N, C-alpha and C positions, 0 to 999 in steps of 0.2 A: 202438146204440153209446152207452155212458154215460160220464160223466166219472169217471176213476179217483179213489179216495179221496185219493191223494197230490195229484192235481191240484186236488181240491176244497179241500184244506187250503191249498194255495198261493193259490187264488182268495180264500179267506177272509182269509188273513194278508197278502196282497199280496207273498208270498215267492216270487219267480221265480228261485230258485237259491240258492246260498250267500249268507248274509247276515251276514258277520262284522262286527266293529267295525272302523272305518276305521283305527284306530291299529295294528291287526295287519297292515295291508297295505303301509304306507309304509316306505321305507328311512330309517334315521336319517341326520341330517345335511342341511343346507340350503345351497344356493349363494346367496351374498349379495355385495353390493358397496355402497360409499358412493354417495350421490346425485350426486356430481360426477364419477363414473367416465365416461371417454369411451365413446361408443357402441360403437366397434370393440372396445374392451377387454372390455366386458360381453358382446358377442357371442362373442368369443374364449373367454371363460370358459365360456359355455354350450356352445359347439361342442366344446371339449376335454372337458367333463364329460358330453357327450351327454345334456343335459337340455333341457327345452322352456321353462324360465323361470328368472328370477333375481329374488330379493327385494332391494329397495332399502331399506337399513337405516342408521340413524344413532343412536348412543348406545343400542344394543340395542332400538330401536323400529323396527317395520316401517312404512315410509312408503308403500310401494307395491310393485307387481310389474311386471316387463317380460317379455313372453313372445314366442314365435314369431309369434303372431297380430298383435302390435303392429308387426311389420315392414311390414305393408301400409299403415300410415299414413305411412311414410317416403317422402321424395322422393329416389330413388336417383340423380337427375341433379345433386343439390346436392353440389358438391365439398367443402364444409365439413361435410358430414353426419357423417363419422366422428369428428370431434373434439368434437362437441356432447355435452353431458352426458346420460346415460341418463335422468335424472329428468325431462327435458322430455317424454318419451314414456311414462312409467310410468303404470299404471292404479292409481287409489286411490279409496276405501279398498279393502283386500284382503278379499274375502269368505272367511270361515273357517267351520270346523266342529269340534266337539269330537272328541277321539280315541275317545270311547266311543260315538259315534253309529254306527248301523248303515249298511251299504253302501247299502241301499235308500233310506235317508234322504238320504245324500249324492247318490245318483242323482237323486232328486226335486229337491234343491236346485240341482244343476247344470242340470237342465232348466228350472226356474223362472227362474233368472237367466241362462240361455243361456250357461253357462260351460263351459270345457273342463278346469278345474282348481280345486281348493279348498285353502286353507291349513289344515292340521290343527294344532290347539292341544292341548297336554297339559292335565291337570287344573288346573295353575296358570296357565293362559292363555298359556303360552309356545309359540312356534312349534316344531313337532315335525317337520313334513315337508309335502310337497305330494301330494295325491291327484289323479291325472289321469284323463282319459277312457279311456286305455289300461288303467288299473287296473280300471275298471268292466268292460271287455270281457273281460279276462283272468281276473277274479276273480268275476264275477257269475254264472258258470255259464250262459251264454247258449246253450250247445250244445244243450240240451234243446229250445229253442224255434226253432232254425234248421235242425234236421236234416231236416225234411220240406219245406223251402222252397227255391226257386231264386232266383237273382239277379233274375229277371224280376219277382218280386213285391216287390222292395226298391228297385231302381233306377228311380226315376220322374222324375228331373230330369236333363236333358242336361248333359254336362260343359261347362265353360268352355274353349273351344278358341281358342288364340291362334296367330298366324303367327310363325314364327321370324324374320321380317323386323323385328319390333318390337324396340325397345330394352328393356333390363331395367327402366328406370324406367317405360316405357309399360306393360309387363306388370304391374308392381306396382300401377299405377293401376287397371288393369282388374280385378285381383284384389280391390282394395278396393271398387271400385264394385259388383262382383257379390257381395260379401260371401262369397267363397270362400276356402278355405284351400289350394287347389291349382288348377293349370290345366294342361290338356293342350297341348303345343306341337306344332303341325303343321309338320313339317320339309319342306324343299323336295324331298327324295327320296321323299316319301310315308310316311315312318315317323313315329312319335309319341314324344315325350319328355314328361317331367313336371317342372313347376316347383312346389316346395312352399315353405312358410314356413321349413322347416329349411334349404333351399337358400339362402334369403335371409340366414339367420343365418350360413351358411358364407361367403357373399360379404362380409358386413360383417366377419367375423373375419379374412378374408384381405386386407382393406383395399381392396375393390373394384378389384383389379388387373385388367389386360387379360385375364389367364388365367382369371379367375373371373367376368368380366362376362357370360358365357353359361353359367350353371351347369347348364342343362338338357341341354347337349351330351352329357354322360356319364351322363344319367339316363333310360335307355330305359324307356318305360312297359311294365310287365308287364301283359298282357291275358289275360282268360279268357272263355270263351263265356257267353252269356246264360243258357244252360240249366244252368250249373254250380250245384251246391247251395250254399246259404248256409253250410252247415257246412264244406264243402271250402274255400270262400273264406276263412272265419275261420282254418282251419288253415294255409292258405297265407300269410296275413298274419303269423301267429305265427311260422311257419317261416322266412320271409324277413326278418322284422323290418321289414316295410313297413307303411305306414299307408294306402296307396291301391292299388287295382287298376283297370285299364281293363276295360270290359265290352263285348264284341263280339256283334253279332247274327249271324244265319245268313249274311248277305252280307258279313261281316267289316267292317262299319261300326261305328265307335265310338259307343255309345249311352249310356254312363254311366261314372261314376267312383265306385267303391265306396270308402267310407271308414269309419273307426271310428264316425262319427256315424250312418251308415246301419245299422251293426250294432246300436247302442243303440236306434235308432228301431224296428228290427225286433222287439226284445223288447217294446216298447210295442204294436206292431202285433199281436203274438201274443195280447194280451188280446182284441182284436177278432176274431181268427181262431177263438178258442174259443167265440165267441158262438153259432154254430150248434149246438155240442155242448150248451151251456147251455140253449138253447131246446128241444132234443130231450129232454133230461132232464126239463124242465118238463112236456112232454107225457106222459112215461112215469110220472111220479110223481103221487101224489094231492095232494101239497103241496110247497112249496119254501120254504126258509128265507128270511127277509127280507133277510139279508145278501147271499145270492147274487143275489136279485132286484135289490137295490140296485147290486151290482157290474155286473150286466148292463146296467142302465140307465146307469150311469156310463160304461161302455165305449162304448155307443152315442153318448152325448152328447159325450164328449171325443175320440173318434177323429178323426184328421185326414183319413182317407179317408171318402168318402161311403158311408153304409150305408142300404140299403132292405130292408125285410122285407115279403114278400107272402104271401098265402094260396096254397093249391094251384092256384088258378085265375089267379094272377098279379095279384090285386087288392092294391094297396098298403095295408099296415096301419100301418107306422111308418117314419119317416125321421129322420135325425139333422141337427144344424145344418150339418155339412159338406156334406150333400146340398143344402141351400138355397143355401149359398155357391157351390157349383159349378154348379148348374143354373139358379138364379134362381127356382125354385118353392118356395113355402112349404109347410109340412106340411099346412095347411088346404086348399091347392090340389090336392094329389096324393092324400091319403088317401082311399081308396074308389074311385080310378081305376085303370085297367089300367097296368102298368108300361111298356107299349109307347108311352106318350105321349112318351118321350124318343127314340124311333127316328124317323129321317127317313122321309118317305113312300116314298122309293125305296130303302129299306134292302135289303141283299142277302138275299133270301129263303133262298138256299142256306146262308149262314152261320147264319141264325136256325134253320134246320132242323137243322143240325149241333149247335147248342147244345141244342135240345130233345132230340135223340137222346142226347147225352152225359149230360144230367141224368137221362134216363129209365133209361139203362143203368149209369151209373157214379155218379150222384148229385152230379157235380161238373163244372164247366167253368171254364177260365181262358184269357183271351186279349184281343186288341184288338177294339174295336167302335166304330163311328162313331155318335155320338148328337148331339142338338141341345139347346141351352138354351131357356129360356122365350122369349127374344127371337129365336129362330130360328137363332142362330149355331151352326154345327156344331163339334164337338170330338171328339177321339179319346180314348177311355177305356181304361184297363187294368182289366178286369172279372173278378171272381171270384164265381161263383155256387155255392152249396151247397144241396142238397135236404135238408130235415129231415123225418124220418119219425117216426110215433108208435110206441108199444110193440107195436102190431099190425103194423108194417111198412108202414103206409099213409102216402102223401105228406101231409105236414102243412103245411109252409111252405117258402118259399125265402128264403135270406139272400144278398143281393148286396152286394159291396163294390167300389168303383171309385174311380179317381183320374184326373185330367186329364193326359194325356201328349202333348197337341197340340204343345207347345213342344219336347218331346223328339223327336217325329217330324220337326218342321221342322229341328231341329238335325242329325238324322241325314242329312237330305237335303243340308244345307249342308256337312256333313263329307264326304259322298260327292262333292259338287261340288268342294270344295277338293282332294280327293285325285285327281280324274280330269279336271278341266277348268281351263283357264287363266282366272284371275280377270279379266284385262283384256279379252281378246277373246272369251271364252266358248267357244273351241275346245277340243277334247281336248288334254290335255297329253302330255308324253313317256311317262308311265306308261300311260295309256290307249291311246296310239298303238302302243306296243310290244305291248300285249295284243291289239289288233285285228290287228296285223301277224302275230303268232303264229297267230291263228285263220286268217288268209288263207293263210299258208304251209302249215298243216295241210290246208286244202281243196285247195291247189295240188298238194301231194304225193299226195293221194287221187285227184284227177281229172286230173292230168297237164297243168295249164296253167301259164302264167307269171304272176308277180307283179312289179309295178314299184314302186319307191320314188323319188320326186322330192324332192330336198333343195334348199330355196330359202333363200338368204341375201340380205338387202338390202345393196346396195353403199354403202359410206361412210356407214352409218346413224349412227355415232357423231358425225359432224360435225353432224347435226341436233340431237342432244342438247346438244352443246357450244355451238352458236351460237344456237339458238332455245329451248333448255330441254327438260326431260323431259316437260313437258305436251304440247309439240308432238310429241315422239317418240312418246308414247302415242297421240296422235290419228292419227299416221301408221300405227302398228301396227294400230289398229282399222280404219282405212280399207283398208289392204292386206288384212287378213283378210276383210273383207266382199267385196272384189273377187275374191279368190282363191276364195271360196265359190261365186261365180257360175260357176266353171269345174269344179266338182266333180261328177262323174257319179254316178248312183245306184249304191250299193254300194261307192263309194270313200270315203276318209276323209282329211280335212285336219286337221292338228294344228299347234300352236305348241310347238316343242321348248324354247324359251327365248330371251330376248333378241330378236334380229331374225331368228331361224331358224324356218322352217316346213318341214313335210314333208307330202307327199301320197302316200297309199297307193292305188295302182291295183290293185284286187284281182284283176283278170283282164286280161292283156295279150294282145291279138289279133295285134298287129304292132308293129315298132319305129316305123313311120310314125305309129301311133296315139299313142305316147309323144312323138314329135317334135312332132306337132300340138298335143298338150296342153301341152307345155313352152313352145312358141311362144305359145300363148294366154295362159298364165300371165304370161309376160314382157310381153305386150301390155297386159293389164289393169293390171299394176303400174305400167307406165311412163306411163300416162295422167296428165296434170297433175292435181294436187289442191290445194285451198286449205286451208292450216293456219295458224290464228292470223293471218289477213290476209296470209299469204305464199303465193304460188303456187309449189309445188314439183313437180319431176319426179324421181321415184324410179326407180332402176334396180335390177336384181337379177341374181344369178348362180345357175344351177341345175345340180345334179349328178344323174345318173340311174343307178340300178343295177337290174338285172333278175334275178329268181330263175328258174332255178337257176344261170345262167352266172356271175353276180357274187357268188354266195354262197347258202348254204342255210339260214342262220340270220338272225334279225332283227338281231342285233348286227352281223353282217358286212354285211348290205345297207345299214344306216344308215351304217356306217363307210365303205363304198365309195362310197355316194352323196355323202357329205361330201367324200371325196377328189376325186371328179369335179367337185364344186362349186368346190373351190379351183383345179382346173385351168382351169375356166371363168373364174375371176377372173384367173388368170395370162394367159389369152388375151385379156384386154381388158375383162372384165366385160360385164354385160347380155347374156349368151348362155347356152347350155346345153352340157353335155358328158356323154357316156355313159362309164361306167366301163369300163376294160379292164385286162388283167393288167400292161401296161407301167407303169401308174400304181402298182401294188403294188410293182413293182421299184423305182420312184422313191421310194416311201415307205420301203422298206428302206434305200436309199441315204441318205435324209434322216435316218433314225434313227441310222445309223452316224456320220453327220456330227455329229448332236446329241451323242452320247456322246463322240465324239472331241474336239469343241470344248470341252466341259466339262473333259475330261481335260487338254487343251492349256493351259487357263488355270492349271491347278495344276502341270503338269510343265514349263512354260516351253518347249514345243516351238514357240511362236510367236516370230517374230523380225522385225526391221525391215530393209528395204533403202532406199537413198536414190538419187534420180535428180536430177542437176543441172539448173538452169535457167540458160541462157547467153545473153547478148546477143551475137548473131553479128556485129554491126557493130563494137562496141567491144571484143569478145572478153572482156568481163568476166564473172566468175562472180557472178550476182545472187541465187542462192538454190538450195534443194533441196526436193524433196518426199519426205516419209516415206511408205513404202508397206509395208503389213502383209503378211507371208507366214506360211504354216503348213506345216511338214513333219512328217507323222505317221508313226509306225513302221509302222502297218498300212495306212493309206490312201495313203501317199506324200505327194507335194507336192500340196496342195489349193489350188485357185484361189480368190482372194478373191470372185470372182463366185459361187462356190458357198457358201462358209461365211459371208459377211457377211449374206445374207438369212436364213440359219439363226439367226445371232446376233440379228438383229432380231426374229424370231419367238419366240425363247426368252427375250427380255428380257435378253440378255447384252451387248447392244451398248454400254450405258453402261460396264459393267465393262471391256469390251474397249477402249473409247475412252480411258478414264483410264489403262489400262495403256500404250497407245501414247504418250500425252502424258508419262507418267513416264519412259519409255525415251528419248524425244526430249530431254527436259530433261537427263537424265543425260549423253547424248552431247554436247549443246550446252555443258555445263559444261567438257568437255575441249576441244572444237573451237574455242570462241570465243577461247581463248588463242592459237590459231594464225591463224585467219581468221574473224572474226565474220560468218558468212553466215546469213541467215534460213532457217528450215526451216518448211515448211507441213505441216499435218496436217489430215486430213479429219475433220469433226465431223458427226454425224448429227442429224436433226431431233429425235429423242428426247432426245439429250444437251442440245440447246439448250433443250428444254422443262423441264429440271430446274431447280427454284428455285435462285437464287444461283449458277448455273453460271459466270457471268463473274467474280464475286468469288472463287469457289473457285479458278478457273484463275489469276487474278491473284496470289492468295496462294501458289500452288505455284511460280509463276515467281519471285516475290520471295524465297521461301524458298531457291530454288536460286541466288540471287545473280545473276539474269539480267535483262536488259531485255525488256519485253514486245514490243519491236520485233523481237526475234529469233524470235518465234513467230507464224507467219501461219496464220490459220484458213481452211480451204477448206470450202465448203459447196455442196451441189447446189441446183438451183432448186426441188426438192421441199420443201426447208426453208422456202421462202417461201410455199408454198401449202398446207402441212400443216395437219391439223386442229388447231385452237387456235393458228393461225399468229401471232396477236398476241403470244403469249408468246415465240415465237422471235424476232419482230421486236424486242421490247424487249431480249432478250438480245444481239442484234447491236449495238444502240446502247450497251449497257453494255460490251461488248467493245471497241468503238471508243473509248469514253471512257477505258477503261483502257490504251489505247495499242496494242492489237493491230491488225494489218493484216488486212482481210477480202478473200477472193478467191472469185469465183463459178466453180465447177468445172463442166465438161461443158456450157458455155454453148451454147444453140441446140438441145439435144436434148430439152428439157422444155417447160414452159409459159412460155416467155420473155415477159416483160412489161417494157416500158420504164418503166412507172409504178413498179415495184419498184426498178429501178436508180436512178431519180431520187430516191426517198424514203429508201432505205436506205443506210447508210454503207459500201457496197462499194467497194473501191479497185482491184480487178483483175478482168478477165474472162479466163477460160481457154477458148480455142476447142477444142472437142472433137476428138479424133483422127479421128472418123468423117468430119469435113469436110476435114481435112488430107490424109487418105489418098488421095483422088481429086482433089486440088487441081490437079495439073499436067495431068490428062487429062479433067477434067469441068468444062465451062464453068459449069454451074449452081452447083457447089460453089465455084468460084472467085469467082463473083459474090456468093454468100452470105457467104463469108469477108470479102470486101471491104466488104460492108454492115455486118458485125459490127464490123470494125475502125473504120470510119467512125463508127458509133454510139458506140463506146467513146471515140474521140477527142473527139467532141462532148460527151460527158459527163465528159471529163477523167479517164478511167480508163486504167490500164495494161493491156496486152494480152499474154498468153502463149499460144503455140500448142503444143498437146500432140501427141505421136505423129509428130514430124518424123523421117523415116527416110532422106531423101536430100538431097543438096546442092541439087537442083533445087527441092524444096519450100521449103528455107530461103531460097533466092534469091527465089522468087516471094513468099513471106511478107514478106521485107524490102521488096520493091517495093511491096507493098500497104500497108505501114506498120507491120508487126509484126516487131520485131527480136529479141524474146526467145523462144527456142525450148527445147523439152524433148522428147527422144526418143532412139531407138537410134542415130541418126546421130551424135549427140554422145557419148552414154554410156548403157549399159544400167544399170538399177538395181543397186547394189552394196552389200555389207555394210559394217559399221562399220570393219573393218580397211582395206578398199580406199578408203573415203572419207578415212580418215586419211592415206593415201599421196597422194591428190589434194590434200589441204589443204597438205601439206608442199611439194608441187611448186608450189602457187599462192600460198603465204603471203606471199612477198616482193612480188609484183606485183599480186596479186588477179586475174590473168588466167587464163583457162582454157587449159591447155597441151596439150590433146589434140585439137585440130581436125584433120580430115583434111588431109593435106599439100597437096591441090589446092584448098583452100577460099580463095576470094577474094570478099569481100563486094562488092556493087554500090557504085559511087561515085555517090551521089545529089546531089552538090553542083552 
């Protein structure tokens, strides 16, 4: 095979395609701005014009240039960045070239100065336009040199991969440090996006708004296989108007990021790839021109890849400087020695045999090979070997070209790890767990056995992060994962699905007792005390179990149902396990209907309030009312607060619901206070109390309504006092008390009652829960408990209200025990606004409750 006459002329001229004058390639007109132009405005001009740079000019003089690449020098966390002048970051002086210069000359100048653009000047030295790297790719005719090559021969550097958890400013810093013009963003769902310098220009142009602070979100990385031809890749870049393509290996791992820079480099690489043809022609011809010999020598000397030339027996005849740089061997140390000096002593003989066979049959081999440097350090090389024959068809020489891809291989493994394993614990992540579950289900269907999924969630884990910090939380997660691994049987798989959620795949279930024993063992190891940052902690967990095929036949269903069972375990008191059954699915459908209905209720006003009086049964005075929320739905009917309040908590609607109640109560108070100013109590959730400035916001609402804060009583449950982040709620209580609101403790005695809370916090009233009042007259234990509660309240100088009073006997006994204020059906059922208006009219003159049962006679305790 000889070099064609056309190719020979190109070698002589250095003409690797079309070589027009650069003035013929550029579009007329330049984008310019004054030096004091704000950075965001310059970026906006570039973004709107779809150009990669802007010239900084003053008095018709070019002072400098600011391009997409300069965005990497910016600190995107600096709030004053956008208003700074563009001249602070411009590059000067601007490298230029005459319009009559050839394209090849421009390419050489760009390579020498490591530029991506040149300013083109006309014959009078005036700016004419800008020649970019894209112009070289699209105009230099590189198709001839890339049509026989694949991406594997070009992509030798691993991509810069960044986590989407990083901020934009952190990503820009990494780009600058790595001297890259683009980075691959590894998203949490396993997909890839791309962040380019053009995206940074768009961010600056949009003013770094919240909507543009993550520009990679809408920039999915377009990927092609490693075996794609370079010509197809070039066509795809042109067709899509992109400047980067992701490159995937056979395992779908991301191994490279193809850019225009790679395309241009490949044209230079083509010089070296023609070397074997040049050497073959030398063997066939009696003589060779001096210029071709000089070209061959220059190709060898300047090639970035290592080149080694051997005779037919593999004895090294010549190496280039890149060979010395890469291996550590000088030319004097290797010339005359066999080329296998680079192979480790335990090199795979089978692979070497395959290489020899390919060279003997096809005259060519390309692939990965493990070699070693002079100092013994191993490295992975991408090697291309060509056999050169003389005019008689006899083997004459071998030409080998290789580059170091060790870092690329390491990066591949890191990408694979990021895509499939949790970075903190090292466990498989959700993606890999689903893959393994799919395989297990396929085997189960084929062989007829059962598969189990155990979903594990740590109880109250958020409290650890809030009180001890995220470092402590991370240590807990690592410790828990290590403990759980001790209970994983061979063939099973443990994964961290995210946050404090873990899942165990039991690939073959012999019996339900097996799963019960395994679940109990998991709970046991998790709950063993652990020391974290000098604190001894006891962690509990809740487990949900689903079994194929009874609980579902797909991976999604099994995970979903195990999750449902886990929440049922939490509802049952936490730190236990629960198997999924169909009744839970029915409950889920009910919850879903409640969720949709509740969202609709907030918009259609199908919610309403009722009020229940609080009466002093001794003085017969009306001392207050409690506002109670009700919901009547067209489809669901009357829905109990016990059902929809937990749904509102879970959906994050409780704050909106709470403010709606307060607004309604204030509107009613504005009308009723003119008749009889009776305080109304409203229930406030722990989540509402945790809202910043809750107290001041409430005080402003009351003041705007023209009411006194003494007319609004805040009722809270004991859970507010021990909630996660309770210090925030405690401060809110003091702020409410300072603003004049009266505070009442609802459902006292049913939760984690603590005398220390009552002594420290500004609570003024205790409400004895109806569950204690219900059995008051027939249960001695309840009677003693209520007596103790009343005595404690009196000792702390707190008022006492008894809820759920339904008989005169209960009211009499409560009065005897020291509690005269009652609330319950015996006095009045909760009623709507219109009925409350009638009560107020009847009581407005005296302030007395006019609706006692006729036979009521309070005890005379004098």
